[in-house]
N, C-alpha and C positions, 0 to 999 in steps of 0.2 A: 504494500500500500504506500502510496506517495505521502511523504510528510511524517511517517512513523519511523522512528529509529529503533530497529530491533536487530539483535545479533543473529537471529535465525529467521526463517520464514514464519509468518504468523501461525500457520497450521502446525508447525513443529515446535514452537516455543514452549518451554516448560516454566521458566521464571519470568515474571513481569515486574517492572518498576511501577511506582504509583502512576506516572504519566502513561505508561503502556497499559496499565490496568484500566485507567479511565477510558482510553480508546477502545480497548477490547470489550468492556462491559457497557460502554456508552453512558456511564454514570459520572456525576460530578465528583471532584475530589472530596467535597464536604460529605456527600452521601456515602462514599467509601469509608471515610474516617468515622462517620457515625456507625456504620456497620461493624467496624473494628471495635469501637468503644462499647458497643452493645453485645459483643461476643458473637456476632453473626458472620464474621469474616476473619479467617485465620491470616496471620502475617508473620513475617520474621524480619530481621534486620541484616544488612550486609556485613556488619561487624558487631562485635560485642559492645562497642562504645557508642551505640546509637547511630549506625550507618543508615543508608537508604532503606525504606520499606520495600520488602520483596514479597510477591504473591506467587504461589504455584497456580498454574492454570486450573487444576482440579478444585482448588479452594474457591476461585472466582466462579467456576461453573456451579459448584455446590450452593454457593450463596444465591446465585441467580435462580437456580431451580427452586430453592426454598422460598424465595420471594414470590415467584410466579405461583407456586402451589398454595401460598397463603392468601392470594387474592381471590 
């Protein structure tokens, strides 16, 4: 996709930064952060000292599926 910086093709990507997660899910940063705070979205950091937020594709997909099934 043009304008998206990913290290692999979108279909094969395993880990996403917050910016990439926003693009993949089509949700805003604030909604993703709310989901994290409410325990609806798993995340990790790129380093022990508070590096970038990282998301596994599976975690994003699980959150999206839960949100859809709750509607």
